[in-house]
Structure formats: C-alpha cells, structure tokens
N, C-alpha and C positions, 0 to 999 in steps of 0.2 A: 206193364204200366197201367195203373187204374185211371180211368177217364173221369174227370169231374163234369158230369153230364149237365148239371144245372148251369155251369158256366158256358158250356157249349151252346145250350139253348139260348142263353142271353146274347152270346156273340152272334148267333144266327139272326136273332131279332134285331140286333143293332145293325148288322150288315144290310138288312132290308132297307135301311135309310142311308146307306153309305154314299149315295150320289152327292151328298154335301161335302164329301172328303175328296182330296186331290189324288184319286186313284184312277187307273185306266178304264175300268169297266165295272158295272154293277155285279152283285153277288151272283154266282152260278152262271157266269157268262158263257157264250157259245164256245165250244172247244175249238182249238186251233186245228189246222189241217192234220189228219192222221190220228186225231184223238176222237173217241166216240163219247157221246153223252152217257152219263151213268146215273140218271135220275132214279132208277129203280135197281140199285146195286145189290147184288148178292155177292158175298165176299168169296168169289171163285178166282181161279188163276187169271182169267181174262180181265176181270174187273180190277184186280190188284195191278196187273200190267198197265191198264189204261191210266189209273191214278198215279202210279209211279212215273209213267212217261210224262205226264203233265207236271208233276213235282220236279222232275229232272229239268224240264224246260224252264220253269220259273225260278229255280234255285241254283242251277248250275252244278248240282251234286248228283253224281251217277251211282246207282246201286252197284255193289260188288257181286251179288248173287241173288237168285230169286227169293221171294218171300211167300211162304205158304199161307193159306187162309182157311178159316172155318167159323161156324156159328156155335153159340151156346145159349141154352134156355135160362130163364131166371133161376130155376132150381139148381141148374148146373153152376151158374155164376155164384150163388150163395155157397154151394159146396166148395167151389174153388177158393173163395175168400177165406172160409174156415180152414181149408187145407193149408193155404199160404200162411195164415196166421200161426197155425200149428207148427209149420216148418221154420218160421222166422222167430217166433217167440214161445218160450216155455210158459206154463201157467204161472210160475213164480215171477217171471219177467212182466207178465200182464198185471199181476197183483201189485208189483213194485211200481209200475207206471201209474196204475190207478191211485195208489196211496200218495204218490208225489203230486199228481194233479189235484186230488182232494185236499191235501195239506196246503197247497198253494192257492186254493180257492178257485181253481180253473174248471172244475166239474163238481156237481153236487155230491156230497157224501152219499155213498151207496150206489153210485153209478156202476152199471154193468158195462164196462168199457168195451169188452170183447163183443157183446151183442150190439152196442151202439156202432162200433166200427163196421161190423158185418152189415147192419141195416143201412148205414151211410153208403157203403160201397155198392151194395146191391141196388140201391136207389140211383146212385150217381154213375154207375159204370155203363157206358154206352159201347165200349169196345176197349181192347187193350192189346199191346204187343208183348209177347212172352219171350224174353231173351233166352230162356232155357231151351226152348224148341225153335226159336227163330221164326215163329208164326204169328200172324195177326188173327185175333179172335173178335168177332162182333156179337153183341147181344142180339138175339133174334127178334126182340120186340121193338127195335129202333125203327122209327118211321122212315120210309124210303127217302124223303127229302132231307134227312139228316145223315143218312148212311155215308154219303160221299164225304162230308166234312169230317166225320169220325174217322173214316178210313185214311183220309189225307193226313190227319194229325198223327195217327198211329204209325203210318208208314214212314213218317219222319223219324220216329223212334227206331224203326227198323234200320234206317240209314245211319242213325247215331250208333246203333249197336254194331253195325258192320264196320264202322270207322274207329270206334272206341271201346267196344266191349262193355255194354251197360251192366251185365250181370257181375263182372269182375269189379267194376267201379262201385256198385252198390255194396258188394261184399267188403270192399276196402273201408267203407265209412260206416259199416254196420253198427259200431259201438260209439259213434260220434254223432249225436243228434244234430248238432249245428252243421257239420259238414254234409250229412245226409240231406238236410233240407236245402242247403246251398246247391248240391248236385241236382236235386229235383228241380230247383228254379232254373238252372241252365237247361236241363232237358225239356221241361215244359214250356219255358219261354221261347226256346228255339222252335219247338213244334207248333206253338200257337202262332208265331209270326209267319211261319211257312204255310200253316192252314189258312190264315187270312189272305195270303197271296194267292193260294189255290182257289179259294172261294170267290175272289174278285178277279181272277185271271190277270193278275198284275205281277210285274217283277218284284221279287221279295225285297230287294233293296228299296224300292219305291214305297212299299207298305211300311217298312221299318222307319222311314223318314216322316211318317204322318205325325204331326205334333200331338202329344198328349194321348196317344192311342190307349195306353193302359188305364189312364184316368177315365176315359170314356167307357172302357170295358167295366171298370169298377162301378161306375154309376149305373150301368145296365144291370149288373148283378144285384145292387141294392134295390133296384126297382122290381126285379123279377124273382128274387130268391124264394118268395112265398109259393112258387109253383112246385117246390120240392118239400114235402111235409117233414121228412126226417131231417134234412139239412136245416130247415127253418127253425126247428126247435132244438137243434144241437147247441151246446154251450158256445158262447162267442169265441172262446179260445180255439176250439176245434174248427169252427168256421174259418177263422183267420188262418189257421195252419193249413187247411185244405186249399184256400185261395192263394196263399203266398206264392207257391211255385208258378202259378199261371200269371198273376197280375204283376207282382214285383219281378218275376222272371222275365216277363215280356218287356218291362221297363229296362231291365239289365241288358237284354239282348239288343234292344233298339239302340241303347247307348254304345254298345260294342260295335254295332254295325255303322256307326258314324265314321269309323276308320278301318273297318274290315268288310270283306265280302261275306255273304252268307256261308259259302263253303268254308272259309277260314273260321267263322264263328262255330259252325257245326263241328269242326275238328278240335275245338276246345275241350271236347269230351276227353281228349288225351291228357289235358292238364286243367281240370275243372276248378272253379272257385272253391275255396276251402272253408269259408264262413258266410253266414248270412250278412255280416257286416259288408263283405265284398259285394254282395248282391245289392244291398241298400245304398252302398257308396262305391260305385264302380271305379272311382279314382283309386281306391285301395287295391283293387284287382289289377288295374292298369299300371300301377307303380312298378318300378324295376329295382329289386324284386317285389312281387306282390306283398302288401302289408297284411299280415295275419295276426290273430290273437296269440298271445304267448301261452304256453302250457302252464297249468297250475295244478296243485295237488292238495288234497286234504288227507290227514292221517288220523290214527286212533287218538292222538292227543287232543283232537278237536271234539271228540264225542265220548270219550271213555266214561265220563261221569254222567252222561245223558242217556246212554243206551247202547245198542249195537247197530253197526252198519248193515243195511239191507241192500243187496245188489251192488251195482258198479258205480264208479264215479262217472258223472256225465258232464258234457259241455253243451250248454243250451244256446249260447250265442246272443247277439244283439236283438234279433227279431223276437225271440221267445222271452227275453228279459223285458222288452218293452210291453209285450202282451201281458206278462204278469203284473208289471207296474200299473197297468190300466185298472187293475182291481182296486187300487187304493189312491190313485192320482188322476187328475184330469188327463185326457188323452194327449194333449200337446205337451204337458209336463212329463208324462211317461215316456213318450217318444224322444223328447229332448234329453231327458236324463240318461237314457240308454245309449245315446249317440257317442259318448266317449268310451264305450266298451273296448277293452283291450285283452280280453280273455276271461274265462270263468270255469269253475267246476262246482258241481253240486252233488249231494249225497242224501239219501233217505236214512234217518236214524229212528229205529223203533225202540220204545221203552219197555223195560221188563216189568214195570209196575202197572201196566195196562193203560196208562195215559196215552192220548193221541200222539202219533209220530211227529217228528220234526224234519224239516229240510234245512240243511246247512249249505249255504251258497257263497262261495268265495269268488269275488269279482275283481278283476284288475281293470285299471283305467289307463288311457293313453298317457295322461299327465296328471299330477296331483290335483290340479284345478278341476278336472273332470270328476274326481272323487269328491271334492268339496261341493260341487254343484249337485251331485247325486245325494249326498247326505243332507244338504239343505232342502232339497225337494221332499225328502222323506219326512221332514218336520210337519208336512201337511197330510201325512198318510191317514186315510179314512179309518174311523173306528169300526166301520162295517166290513172292512177287509181283513184278511188273515193277520193275526198278530205278528208283528215284525220287530226285531231288535237288530240294529246295525252297529258293528264295532269296527273301527279303523285298525287294521293289522299292520299297515305300512303306509307311507305317504300316498301310494297309488293303488292300494287294495282295501276292500271293504268286505267284511264277513257278515252275511245275513243269517239270522236264526229265525225261522218261520214256523209257526205252529203254536204249541203250548195251549191247546184247547181253544184256538182262535175261532172266530165266527165261520 
C-alpha cells in the first residue's frame, strides 16, 4: 500500500490543534500501562509489537500472526515503484491510460505518465504494507516524530490483509477502475480512522464520531499541499484521485461506524464496496442488497467507422465522471450531474488517418430524469474543454464522444 505522505503531514499538523475536538487526549498521548513510547521508532520486531498492541487496545481487532518489518532507501523505493508498475501494467497499458487521460483533458498532451507516477509515489511514500510478503516497509528518511503514525496506518493494512487478503482483493478488481478505487477507499479510510485513534490515544469509535472529520482533513490538505512540490504541480485530476481514498474513504468509514464497531467495519474487506458511488453515497452500500451500477458494453458497431479499439473496456464510475465533468462545467454542476450515475463503460478509439484519438463513453443513469439533467448541464460545456458530443441511446443512457482534435 502506498502512503500519501503529504496527507499524513497535514493530518499530523491538524492533530497538533486537536484539543478543540471532543477526543480523549492530545496527539501522541502517554502510552497505557504495558506500552512503551516509540518516539524514535525503528521498524524492528519490538517496535511493530508495541504499535500493534496499542492498535489492538484501541480498535478491538487482534492480529492473527506476526508482521515483519524493514526499511528502504529513496533509491530502493524508486526502484520498487518502477518494478511494481512493470508487474502491474504493460507499456501498452500505460500508453493507453495516457491517451485516455490526454483525450479527456485530464493531463496535458505529452505527459510522461509513468515518470509522473514514479515521482509522485517516491515523494509521497512514507511507508507501505506489502501484502505479497506480509511485511511492513518504512522509508528510511522519515522523521522520527512521524514514524509512529506511518507505522500505525500501515499496520492496520496488515490487519486488513490478515482478515481479508488484500492481494487477492486487488487482483479481483484489477480491470475495473471504479471498483479498484472503491476498494482503496475502504482500505485507506479504515486505516486513517484507526491511525487518528492511535495518535490521540482514543477509542476508535469515539474518533469516528467526530463531526466533519474528513472535511477538516480536506481543509488541512488544501492549506498545506504546497509542501510537496511534485504533488502540488500534478494535474488536478491526479491530485483528486490520490486524495479520494483517504478523504472520501474516511467519510465512508465514519458513516458505517454509526451502526458498526470498528472490528465489523474492518471485516468488510471480505465484502467491499463495488463502486465509488457507494463510497460517495453510503446509503447505496447499506441497502439490502447493495445498489451497484449495472454492467454496460460497447461493441465494434460503435466505432467501426471511427477507427480501432485500443485496450480494454473500462468502468470509471461516479467519482471519475464528476472529475472529468469539472473540465467543462462549474464544480457544483459537475458533481450534481454525476450523482445520478447508474453504470458506465468507456473505450479508447485510435484513428488510422493520424487524427487524435477519441474516447467513447456510455453512461447509464438511475432514471431517465437523471439523463435529462445530465444532457441539460452539458449545454453549458466550456469551449476550452475537450470537444464533446452527447447522444441519447435509450431513455436512461447517454453516449459521449470525446475528442476530435479538441483543446
């Protein structure tokens, strides 16, 4: 699990003023009996044992087996990110991803996406839990006063893995962008709430009940993100996608914990949310059965006269749809228009005549009125945004054609 270190820095700064909130103690409180302070933590077996013991006390979740630990240098971290990218994505898949983001206007044309991701993760990674080896790894340059928070967060991922098998879960959603982001939101939201409990020495249910906790974290990020140069200059879409699992994930977990214990919430890794719509609208996840987007497909009849399909069909979901719509609509209109999302699939189409590629994006809506509102909102689409043509294909579906030499 890659740690978004800028967010962790912001949370630590925010926690410094936490006495205004209704929690039991200030950040980094005195350990309980039997727990030793870890202000200068080296990630050895004894340090991991101490942090796990405190997490168990505050969350009510017990480990099933020990967790190994080690450190890595910045050069080793960069090599790791490159290796993981190579294992998870072929060069063709990275090219496809880049062309989609460029066509949608979400990154500048010519972006070296692979290099940008490596730079972002090298800058942002403070530590991570590796589900393949079951070990916790800490970046060796992390300041001692932040090591404990990083370790607490990562060891929650170790607990999640022991109860739900993170590696298998991630493999299951490998080709569903929306489901992968929803899973990340559950994992990171759960770990963030537990980390806040750890840092304040407070019962986790008490921390989850703090009103507007994610909104306060979001404000702290906006005020402090300039501390990280690569993150600060990254395209807005990538910033939002990196922050979503932590901020919206925390909101989601706090909502679930209104009626669940932390232990029950952590066990949801066995049956995680399937869409970002469920993260943004927890009532969809809490319904019986959970409400999820319906599967859609595009076939050759949609692009035969335009060019050839490149890569796979993708599901982007409500969150990424809203982020795209922000390219051409005011933020409130973009978020509101995406709210009726009921399923989607998109595909990259490359032309044989050398013209820029297209993205075809079929979107289903909960009811026809949602499709009406979406098309009405598109009437105000900005001329500075990627060129977009919308066609109603059914009462509750709209097909977007994006590209054609657009800005």
